[in-house]
C-alpha positions as a LaTeX table, in Angstrom:
\begin{tabular}{lrrr}
\hline
Residue & $x$ (\AA) & $y$ (\AA) & $z$ (\AA) \\
\hline
Met1 & 106.00 & $-49.87$ & $-140.13$ \\
Thr2 & 102.69 & $-48.97$ & $-138.53$ \\
Pro3 & 101.44 & $-45.56$ & $-139.75$ \\
Val4 & 101.77 & $-42.66$ & $-137.33$ \\
Gly5 & 98.48 & $-41.36$ & $-135.93$ \\
Thr6 & 97.45 & $-37.72$ & $-135.88$ \\
Glu7 & 94.24 & $-37.24$ & $-133.91$ \\
Leu8 & 94.51 & $-36.86$ & $-130.13$ \\
Ala9 & 91.46 & $-39.01$ & $-129.41$ \\
Asp10 & 92.70 & $-41.78$ & $-131.71$ \\
Arg11 & 96.16 & $-41.72$ & $-130.14$ \\
Ile12 & 94.82 & $-41.86$ & $-126.58$ \\
Leu13 & 92.54 & $-44.77$ & $-127.48$ \\
Gly14 & 95.57 & $-46.37$ & $-129.13$ \\
Gly15 & 97.45 & $-45.99$ & $-125.85$ \\
Trp16 & 94.68 & $-47.69$ & $-123.87$ \\
Leu17 & 94.30 & $-50.50$ & $-126.42$ \\
Gly18 & 98.04 & $-50.96$ & $-126.62$ \\
Arg19 & 98.45 & $-51.12$ & $-122.86$ \\
Ile20 & 95.69 & $-53.70$ & $-122.47$ \\
Ala21 & 96.76 & $-55.81$ & $-125.47$ \\
Gly22 & 100.43 & $-55.79$ & $-124.43$ \\
Asn23 & 99.46 & $-56.76$ & $-120.91$ \\
Met24 & 97.31 & $-59.65$ & $-122.15$ \\
Leu25 & 100.10 & $-60.82$ & $-124.44$ \\
Gly26 & 102.61 & $-61.06$ & $-121.62$ \\
Lys27 & 100.33 & $-62.30$ & $-118.84$ \\
Pro28 & 100.59 & $-66.09$ & $-119.42$ \\
Val29 & 104.40 & $-66.00$ & $-119.05$ \\
Glu30 & 104.71 & $-63.44$ & $-116.24$ \\
Gln31 & 107.24 & $-65.24$ & $-114.08$ \\
Gly32 & 110.63 & $-63.95$ & $-115.08$ \\
Asp33 & 112.71 & $-66.33$ & $-112.98$ \\
His34 & 111.13 & $-69.25$ & $-114.88$ \\
Trp35 & 110.03 & $-67.79$ & $-118.21$ \\
Thr36 & 113.39 & $-66.71$ & $-119.57$ \\
Arg37 & 113.84 & $-65.42$ & $-123.13$ \\
Asp38 & 115.09 & $-68.83$ & $-124.17$ \\
Arg39 & 112.15 & $-70.69$ & $-122.61$ \\
Ile40 & 109.58 & $-68.32$ & $-124.12$ \\
Asp41 & 111.03 & $-68.83$ & $-127.60$ \\
Arg42 & 111.23 & $-72.62$ & $-127.16$ \\
Tyr43 & 107.56 & $-72.58$ & $-126.15$ \\
Leu44 & 106.70 & $-70.56$ & $-129.25$ \\
Arg45 & 108.71 & $-72.84$ & $-131.55$ \\
Gln46 & 106.99 & $-75.91$ & $-130.13$ \\
Ala47 & 103.65 & $-74.26$ & $-130.91$ \\
Ala48 & 104.85 & $-73.15$ & $-134.39$ \\
Ala49 & 104.22 & $-69.54$ & $-133.35$ \\
Leu50 & 107.47 & $-67.85$ & $-134.40$ \\
Pro51 & 107.50 & $-65.18$ & $-135.65$ \\
Leu52 & 104.98 & $-64.11$ & $-133.03$ \\
Thr53 & 102.23 & $-61.99$ & $-134.61$ \\
Asp54 & 99.26 & $-62.64$ & $-132.30$ \\
Tyr55 & 98.49 & $-63.42$ & $-128.67$ \\
Leu56 & 100.33 & $-66.40$ & $-127.21$ \\
Pro57 & 99.18 & $-69.81$ & $-128.43$ \\
Glu58 & 97.65 & $-72.45$ & $-126.19$ \\
Pro59 & 100.13 & $-74.94$ & $-124.69$ \\
Val60 & 101.01 & $-77.87$ & $-126.94$ \\
Thr61 & 103.01 & $-81.02$ & $-126.33$ \\
Ala62 & 106.18 & $-81.88$ & $-128.21$ \\
Asp63 & 104.13 & $-83.87$ & $-130.75$ \\
Gly64 & 101.86 & $-80.89$ & $-131.42$ \\
Gly65 & 98.84 & $-82.01$ & $-129.41$ \\
Pro66 & 97.01 & $-79.90$ & $-126.80$ \\
Asp67 & 98.57 & $-79.59$ & $-123.36$ \\
Asp68 & 97.16 & $-78.23$ & $-120.10$ \\
Gly69 & 100.56 & $-76.94$ & $-119.13$ \\
Gly70 & 102.76 & $-78.24$ & $-116.36$ \\
Gly71 & 106.48 & $-78.70$ & $-116.08$ \\
Glu72 & 108.84 & $-76.56$ & $-118.09$ \\
Phe73 & 106.10 & $-74.84$ & $-120.08$ \\
Glu74 & 103.57 & $-74.26$ & $-117.31$ \\
Leu75 & 101.74 & $-70.98$ & $-117.94$ \\
Arg76 & 100.16 & $-68.78$ & $-115.29$ \\
Pro77 & 96.72 & $-70.00$ & $-114.17$ \\
Glu78 & 94.96 & $-67.19$ & $-116.06$ \\
Trp79 & 96.22 & $-68.41$ & $-119.44$ \\
Arg80 & 92.83 & $-69.78$ & $-120.51$ \\
Gln81 & 91.44 & $-66.23$ & $-120.64$ \\
Cys82 & 94.39 & $-64.62$ & $-122.40$ \\
Val83 & 95.67 & $-66.88$ & $-125.19$ \\
Arg84 & 94.63 & $-66.58$ & $-128.81$ \\
Gly85 & 91.15 & $-67.85$ & $-129.57$ \\
Arg86 & 90.02 & $-67.68$ & $-125.93$ \\
Ile87 & 90.03 & $-63.92$ & $-125.26$ \\
His88 & 86.67 & $-62.26$ & $-124.66$ \\
Gly89 & 87.48 & $-58.91$ & $-123.11$ \\
Ser90 & 90.55 & $-58.20$ & $-121.02$ \\
Cys91 & 91.48 & $-60.10$ & $-117.89$ \\
Arg92 & 91.80 & $-58.21$ & $-114.61$ \\
Asp93 & 95.39 & $-57.15$ & $-113.97$ \\
Asp94 & 97.14 & $-54.56$ & $-111.81$ \\
Asp95 & 98.90 & $-53.12$ & $-114.89$ \\
Val96 & 95.48 & $-51.97$ & $-116.13$ \\
Asp97 & 93.95 & $-51.32$ & $-112.70$ \\
Tyr98 & 96.51 & $-48.60$ & $-111.98$ \\
Ala99 & 95.81 & $-46.83$ & $-115.27$ \\
Ile100 & 92.13 & $-46.80$ & $-114.32$ \\
Leu101 & 92.93 & $-45.64$ & $-110.79$ \\
Gly102 & 95.09 & $-42.82$ & $-112.19$ \\
Leu103 & 92.23 & $-41.69$ & $-114.39$ \\
Asp104 & 89.90 & $-41.68$ & $-111.38$ \\
Leu105 & 92.49 & $-39.72$ & $-109.40$ \\
Leu106 & 92.70 & $-36.95$ & $-112.00$ \\
Glu107 & 88.92 & $-36.80$ & $-112.41$ \\
Thr108 & 88.44 & $-36.61$ & $-108.63$ \\
His109 & 91.27 & $-34.31$ & $-107.54$ \\
Gly110 & 92.52 & $-32.69$ & $-110.74$ \\
Phe111 & 96.13 & $-32.22$ & $-111.77$ \\
Ser112 & 97.03 & $-30.58$ & $-108.46$ \\
Phe113 & 96.44 & $-33.85$ & $-106.58$ \\
Ser114 & 98.69 & $-34.63$ & $-103.62$ \\
Thr115 & 100.56 & $-37.84$ & $-102.83$ \\
Glu116 & 98.32 & $-38.21$ & $-99.78$ \\
Gln117 & 95.25 & $-38.16$ & $-102.05$ \\
Val118 & 96.75 & $-40.97$ & $-104.13$ \\
Gly119 & 96.98 & $-43.04$ & $-100.95$ \\
Asp120 & 93.44 & $-42.15$ & $-99.89$ \\
Leu121 & 92.13 & $-43.30$ & $-103.25$ \\
Trp122 & 93.97 & $-46.62$ & $-102.98$ \\
Leu123 & 92.29 & $-47.29$ & $-99.63$ \\
Leu124 & 88.90 & $-46.34$ & $-101.06$ \\
Arg125 & 89.02 & $-48.02$ & $-104.47$ \\
Leu126 & 91.67 & $-50.75$ & $-104.50$ \\
Pro127 & 91.43 & $-54.11$ & $-102.69$ \\
Tyr128 & 94.51 & $-54.84$ & $-100.58$ \\
Leu129 & 94.97 & $-58.33$ & $-102.04$ \\
Gln130 & 95.18 & $-56.87$ & $-105.56$ \\
Thr131 & 98.33 & $-54.98$ & $-104.60$ \\
Phe132 & 101.82 & $-56.47$ & $-104.76$ \\
Thr133 & 105.41 & $-55.78$ & $-103.62$ \\
Ala134 & 106.00 & $-52.04$ & $-103.06$ \\
Glu135 & 102.32 & $-51.17$ & $-103.45$ \\
Arg136 & 101.30 & $-53.72$ & $-100.82$ \\
Ala137 & 103.96 & $-52.41$ & $-98.42$ \\
Ala138 & 102.77 & $-48.83$ & $-98.96$ \\
Tyr139 & 99.11 & $-49.87$ & $-98.60$ \\
Arg140 & 99.90 & $-51.60$ & $-95.30$ \\
Asn141 & 101.74 & $-48.50$ & $-94.13$ \\
Leu142 & 98.81 & $-46.30$ & $-95.13$ \\
Ala143 & 96.37 & $-48.52$ & $-93.24$ \\
Asn144 & 98.64 & $-48.27$ & $-90.19$ \\
Gly145 & 98.47 & $-44.47$ & $-90.31$ \\
Leu146 & 101.83 & $-43.62$ & $-91.87$ \\
Lys147 & 102.10 & $-40.67$ & $-94.26$ \\
Pro148 & 104.27 & $-40.19$ & $-97.36$ \\
Pro149 & 107.23 & $-40.42$ & $-97.71$ \\
Leu150 & 107.37 & $-42.94$ & $-94.85$ \\
Thr151 & 104.82 & $-45.07$ & $-96.71$ \\
Ala152 & 107.54 & $-45.75$ & $-99.30$ \\
Thr153 & 110.44 & $-46.44$ & $-96.96$ \\
Tyr154 & 109.13 & $-48.25$ & $-93.88$ \\
Glu155 & 109.67 & $-52.02$ & $-94.15$ \\
Asn156 & 109.57 & $-51.85$ & $-97.94$ \\
Pro157 & 112.35 & $-53.82$ & $-99.68$ \\
Tyr158 & 110.77 & $-53.18$ & $-103.12$ \\
Gln159 & 111.38 & $-49.44$ & $-103.40$ \\
Glu160 & 113.10 & $-49.64$ & $-106.79$ \\
Trp161 & 110.89 & $-52.31$ & $-108.33$ \\
Ile162 & 108.63 & $-51.71$ & $-111.36$ \\
Gly163 & 105.34 & $-50.87$ & $-109.61$ \\
Ala164 & 105.50 & $-47.09$ & $-109.93$ \\
Leu165 & 106.47 & $-47.33$ & $-113.60$ \\
Ile166 & 103.29 & $-49.28$ & $-114.42$ \\
Arg167 & 101.20 & $-46.50$ & $-112.82$ \\
Ala168 & 102.58 & $-43.75$ & $-115.05$ \\
Asp169 & 100.66 & $-44.05$ & $-118.34$ \\
Val170 & 97.74 & $-41.79$ & $-117.54$ \\
Tyr171 & 100.10 & $-38.90$ & $-116.79$ \\
Gly172 & 101.61 & $-39.25$ & $-120.25$ \\
Trp173 & 98.24 & $-39.64$ & $-121.99$ \\
Thr174 & 96.91 & $-36.47$ & $-120.33$ \\
Ser175 & 100.09 & $-34.45$ & $-121.01$ \\
Pro176 & 100.56 & $-34.95$ & $-124.77$ \\
Gly177 & 103.81 & $-33.39$ & $-125.91$ \\
Gln178 & 104.57 & $-32.15$ & $-122.37$ \\
Pro179 & 107.04 & $-34.72$ & $-121.01$ \\
Arg180 & 108.25 & $-32.67$ & $-118.06$ \\
Arg181 & 104.72 & $-32.10$ & $-116.86$ \\
Ala182 & 103.97 & $-35.80$ & $-117.26$ \\
Ala183 & 107.09 & $-36.70$ & $-115.29$ \\
Ser184 & 106.20 & $-34.31$ & $-112.50$ \\
Leu185 & 102.74 & $-35.84$ & $-112.13$ \\
Ala186 & 104.16 & $-39.36$ & $-112.18$ \\
Arg187 & 106.71 & $-38.47$ & $-109.51$ \\
Arg188 & 103.96 & $-37.18$ & $-107.18$ \\
Asp189 & 102.22 & $-40.55$ & $-107.50$ \\
Ala190 & 105.37 & $-42.69$ & $-107.35$ \\
Val191 & 106.79 & $-41.37$ & $-104.07$ \\
Leu192 & 103.87 & $-42.95$ & $-102.22$ \\
Ser193 & 105.56 & $-46.33$ & $-102.62$ \\
His194 & 108.98 & $-45.95$ & $-104.29$ \\
Thr195 & 112.33 & $-44.21$ & $-104.05$ \\
Gly196 & 115.37 & $-43.73$ & $-106.31$ \\
Asn197 & 115.25 & $-45.58$ & $-109.61$ \\
Gly198 & 111.73 & $-46.76$ & $-108.79$ \\
Val199 & 110.57 & $-43.14$ & $-108.96$ \\
Tyr200 & 112.78 & $-42.35$ & $-111.95$ \\
Gly201 & 111.21 & $-45.27$ & $-113.82$ \\
Ala202 & 107.76 & $-43.75$ & $-113.40$ \\
Met203 & 108.97 & $-40.31$ & $-114.50$ \\
Trp204 & 110.76 & $-41.81$ & $-117.51$ \\
Ala205 & 107.74 & $-43.86$ & $-118.62$ \\
Ala206 & 105.32 & $-40.94$ & $-118.29$ \\
Ala207 & 107.65 & $-38.69$ & $-120.28$ \\
Leu208 & 108.16 & $-41.39$ & $-122.91$ \\
Ile209 & 104.41 & $-41.75$ & $-123.47$ \\
Ser210 & 103.95 & $-37.98$ & $-123.52$ \\
Ala211 & 106.77 & $-37.57$ & $-126.04$ \\
Ala212 & 105.27 & $-40.27$ & $-128.28$ \\
Phe213 & 102.45 & $-37.85$ & $-129.14$ \\
Thr214 & 104.82 & $-35.46$ & $-130.90$ \\
Ala215 & 108.10 & $-37.28$ & $-131.58$ \\
Pro216 & 108.54 & $-38.35$ & $-135.21$ \\
Thr217 & 110.28 & $-41.60$ & $-134.19$ \\
Val218 & 110.39 & $-43.86$ & $-131.16$ \\
Arg219 & 114.12 & $-43.14$ & $-130.80$ \\
Gln220 & 113.40 & $-39.44$ & $-130.42$ \\
Ala221 & 110.73 & $-40.18$ & $-127.83$ \\
Leu222 & 113.28 & $-42.26$ & $-125.89$ \\
Asp223 & 115.86 & $-39.47$ & $-126.12$ \\
Thr224 & 113.31 & $-36.97$ & $-124.80$ \\
Ala225 & 112.31 & $-39.24$ & $-121.92$ \\
Leu226 & 115.90 & $-39.41$ & $-120.74$ \\
Thr227 & 115.94 & $-35.66$ & $-120.18$ \\
Val228 & 113.53 & $-35.84$ & $-117.21$ \\
Ile229 & 115.64 & $-38.15$ & $-115.00$ \\
Pro230 & 119.15 & $-37.67$ & $-113.56$ \\
Ala231 & 121.75 & $-38.48$ & $-116.21$ \\
Ser232 & 123.91 & $-40.17$ & $-113.60$ \\
Ser233 & 121.16 & $-42.51$ & $-112.37$ \\
Arg234 & 121.57 & $-46.19$ & $-113.08$ \\
Leu235 & 118.29 & $-46.15$ & $-114.97$ \\
Ala236 & 119.51 & $-43.45$ & $-117.36$ \\
Arg237 & 122.86 & $-45.20$ & $-117.84$ \\
Thr238 & 121.15 & $-48.51$ & $-118.62$ \\
Val239 & 118.73 & $-46.96$ & $-121.13$ \\
Arg240 & 121.64 & $-45.16$ & $-122.82$ \\
Arg241 & 123.52 & $-48.45$ & $-122.96$ \\
Val242 & 120.66 & $-50.07$ & $-124.91$ \\
Leu243 & 120.51 & $-47.06$ & $-127.24$ \\
Thr244 & 124.25 & $-47.36$ & $-127.92$ \\
Leu245 & 124.16 & $-51.10$ & $-128.58$ \\
His246 & 121.24 & $-50.59$ & $-130.98$ \\
Glu247 & 123.23 & $-47.93$ & $-132.82$ \\
Thr248 & 126.04 & $-50.44$ & $-133.42$ \\
Arg249 & 123.48 & $-52.69$ & $-135.19$ \\
Met250 & 123.95 & $-55.39$ & $-132.60$ \\
Pro251 & 121.13 & $-57.96$ & $-132.93$ \\
Trp252 & 118.24 & $-57.70$ & $-130.48$ \\
Glu253 & 119.12 & $-60.98$ & $-128.75$ \\
Asp254 & 122.74 & $-59.94$ & $-128.22$ \\
Thr255 & 121.74 & $-56.54$ & $-126.92$ \\
Leu256 & 119.50 & $-58.12$ & $-124.28$ \\
Ser257 & 122.17 & $-60.68$ & $-123.37$ \\
Thr258 & 124.77 & $-57.94$ & $-122.94$ \\
Val259 & 122.57 & $-55.71$ & $-120.79$ \\
Gly260 & 121.23 & $-58.74$ & $-118.91$ \\
Glu261 & 124.74 & $-59.59$ & $-117.78$ \\
Glu262 & 125.33 & $-55.99$ & $-116.73$ \\
Thr263 & 122.14 & $-55.85$ & $-114.62$ \\
Ala264 & 122.37 & $-59.39$ & $-113.23$ \\
Gly265 & 121.36 & $-59.74$ & $-109.61$ \\
Leu266 & 118.70 & $-57.05$ & $-109.54$ \\
Gly267 & 115.83 & $-59.52$ & $-109.94$ \\
Trp268 & 113.14 & $-59.86$ & $-112.57$ \\
Ile269 & 110.78 & $-57.21$ & $-111.14$ \\
His270 & 113.37 & $-54.46$ & $-110.63$ \\
Thr271 & 112.87 & $-51.29$ & $-112.68$ \\
Ile272 & 116.31 & $-51.24$ & $-114.33$ \\
Pro273 & 116.50 & $-54.59$ & $-116.17$ \\
Asn274 & 112.86 & $-54.22$ & $-117.21$ \\
Ala275 & 113.51 & $-50.74$ & $-118.59$ \\
Ala276 & 116.29 & $-52.29$ & $-120.68$ \\
Val277 & 113.93 & $-54.94$ & $-122.10$ \\
Leu278 & 111.31 & $-52.27$ & $-122.79$ \\
Thr279 & 113.80 & $-49.93$ & $-124.47$ \\
Ala280 & 115.09 & $-52.73$ & $-126.67$ \\
Gly281 & 111.57 & $-53.77$ & $-127.66$ \\
Leu282 & 110.73 & $-50.22$ & $-128.67$ \\
Leu283 & 113.95 & $-49.66$ & $-130.61$ \\
Tyr284 & 114.05 & $-52.95$ & $-132.47$ \\
Gly285 & 110.28 & $-52.80$ & $-133.00$ \\
Asp286 & 111.03 & $-49.60$ & $-134.94$ \\
Gly287 & 107.52 & $-48.16$ & $-134.87$ \\
Asp288 & 105.72 & $-51.38$ & $-135.84$ \\
Phe289 & 103.01 & $-52.11$ & $-133.26$ \\
Thr290 & 103.06 & $-55.90$ & $-133.51$ \\
Arg291 & 106.83 & $-56.23$ & $-133.63$ \\
Thr292 & 107.21 & $-53.84$ & $-130.69$ \\
Ile293 & 104.97 & $-55.66$ & $-128.24$ \\
Thr294 & 105.99 & $-59.16$ & $-129.32$ \\
Leu295 & 109.72 & $-58.43$ & $-129.05$ \\
Thr296 & 109.16 & $-56.79$ & $-125.67$ \\
Val297 & 107.28 & $-59.79$ & $-124.27$ \\
Arg298 & 109.79 & $-62.23$ & $-125.77$ \\
Gly299 & 112.44 & $-60.28$ & $-123.87$ \\
Gly300 & 111.24 & $-61.89$ & $-120.63$ \\
Leu301 & 111.35 & $-60.58$ & $-117.04$ \\
Asp302 & 108.08 & $-58.79$ & $-116.07$ \\
Thr303 & 106.46 & $-59.65$ & $-119.38$ \\
Asp304 & 102.95 & $-58.31$ & $-118.83$ \\
Ser305 & 104.14 & $-54.99$ & $-117.38$ \\
Asn306 & 106.70 & $-54.47$ & $-120.14$ \\
Gly307 & 104.25 & $-55.52$ & $-122.83$ \\
Ala308 & 101.70 & $-53.08$ & $-121.43$ \\
Thr309 & 104.05 & $-50.08$ & $-121.43$ \\
Ala310 & 105.47 & $-50.94$ & $-124.86$ \\
Gly311 & 101.91 & $-51.25$ & $-126.17$ \\
Ser312 & 100.98 & $-47.91$ & $-124.68$ \\
Val313 & 103.91 & $-46.15$ & $-126.38$ \\
Ala314 & 103.34 & $-47.94$ & $-129.70$ \\
Gly315 & 99.59 & $-47.31$ & $-129.54$ \\
Val316 & 100.10 & $-43.59$ & $-128.99$ \\
Leu317 & 102.58 & $-43.46$ & $-131.87$ \\
Cys318 & 100.24 & $-45.11$ & $-134.37$ \\
Gly319 & 96.74 & $-44.42$ & $-133.00$ \\
Ala320 & 93.90 & $-46.87$ & $-132.48$ \\
Glu321 & 92.90 & $-47.10$ & $-136.12$ \\
Ala322 & 96.31 & $-48.49$ & $-137.02$ \\
Val323 & 96.47 & $-51.07$ & $-134.20$ \\
Pro324 & 96.08 & $-54.41$ & $-136.01$ \\
Ser325 & 92.73 & $-56.10$ & $-135.51$ \\
Gln326 & 94.12 & $-59.31$ & $-134.01$ \\
Trp327 & 95.14 & $-57.28$ & $-130.97$ \\
Lys328 & 92.10 & $-55.06$ & $-130.41$ \\
Asp329 & 89.11 & $-57.09$ & $-131.64$ \\
Pro330 & 89.33 & $-59.87$ & $-128.99$ \\
Leu331 & 89.27 & $-57.23$ & $-126.25$ \\
Glu332 & 85.63 & $-56.55$ & $-127.19$ \\
Asp333 & 85.93 & $-52.99$ & $-125.83$ \\
Thr334 & 85.67 & $-54.37$ & $-122.28$ \\
Val335 & 87.92 & $-54.27$ & $-119.21$ \\
Arg336 & 87.72 & $-56.38$ & $-116.08$ \\
Ser337 & 89.01 & $-54.38$ & $-113.13$ \\
Ala338 & 89.40 & $-54.70$ & $-109.37$ \\
Val339 & 89.05 & $-50.92$ & $-109.02$ \\
Phe340 & 85.74 & $-50.32$ & $-107.26$ \\
Gly341 & 83.11 & $-49.01$ & $-109.67$ \\
Phe342 & 85.02 & $-49.80$ & $-112.88$ \\
Asp343 & 84.63 & $-53.54$ & $-113.50$ \\
Gly344 & 83.25 & $-54.12$ & $-117.00$ \\
Val345 & 83.90 & $-50.57$ & $-118.17$ \\
Gln346 & 84.34 & $-49.97$ & $-121.90$ \\
Ile347 & 87.84 & $-49.21$ & $-123.16$ \\
Ser348 & 86.35 & $-46.53$ & $-125.41$ \\
Glu349 & 84.78 & $-44.85$ & $-122.37$ \\
Leu350 & 88.09 & $-44.85$ & $-120.49$ \\
Ala351 & 89.74 & $-43.29$ & $-123.54$ \\
Ser352 & 87.09 & $-40.59$ & $-124.00$ \\
Arg353 & 87.36 & $-39.63$ & $-120.32$ \\
Thr354 & 91.14 & $-39.43$ & $-120.72$ \\
Val355 & 90.74 & $-37.20$ & $-123.79$ \\
Ala356 & 88.51 & $-34.85$ & $-121.80$ \\
Leu357 & 91.24 & $-34.48$ & $-119.16$ \\
Ala358 & 93.94 & $-33.93$ & $-121.77$ \\
Glu359 & 91.90 & $-31.32$ & $-123.63$ \\
Ala360 & 91.03 & $-29.50$ & $-120.42$ \\
Glu361 & 94.73 & $-28.89$ & $-119.80$ \\
Thr362 & 95.76 & $-27.84$ & $-123.33$ \\
\hline
\end{tabular}
């Protein structure tokens, strides 16, 4: 088990490193309707990479030779920048862009920011073509002059998808041990583009990260996070289902198969099935950083988003010093970002700016 961190600055840096490393781990197989759990593990077996303890390996053919992808095991086009041995700094990705944008939001407007100010910052800092699903619908609505909450509901079929959840980390990092405050901040951001379980997912994730600063175990952090969303919501019921199956000592694979059947039909980018994969990765990872992010990514669905959030929670729990070197060293303390003014920023700088916000509110 990875040791638990103690210093605020180390834990916040651990959260940033964990988010970026988990995102990079899952990015090559981010296509949940193709990259199922079974296909991911068959890919890893073919590359002799199980158990998974590092970034994904390069594609190999059945006889063990190099492969440029294609067919059943075709990786996303960005794979050459985010597989082991080829990583030199983090790739650009919306899962990291939104953490950066959230930091800029809090630095610019403070913790009393409005939902309208979130939208204004998107238009100022974020390129339209680097938004997807619910965020793109909301961005289009903003550009057409609509105001929240209409930005979330007008011609937006993605209202309960995972986008708001991936924007929540900064609210947890800047509210250490204050899960309700973190959830409230995340909700104010989320309602720009999401409704229902899409908003609850953001509140849950922010509270989970906040709770990880003070909870002695990941299970207790998960229990705390459930207290900020309606107990009758489908998200809460699904998370509780994973907790119950884990308590029965059901194997990880069987837990995901069971919950996968129960959430079938929602799609691979919907908040609820992804929250189940994330919860299972955290529980069965049992506080070990490497096991947590690798199990989460092997769980499939929105692999880079789930890996990023799992890495954020695990990184906060253990702190940056305890994040194994194979995950943090290739990042070279550098982030590529589409957020205007932040491309090439140092991870350590992002973390120190986040610490300043967190300390200003404690």
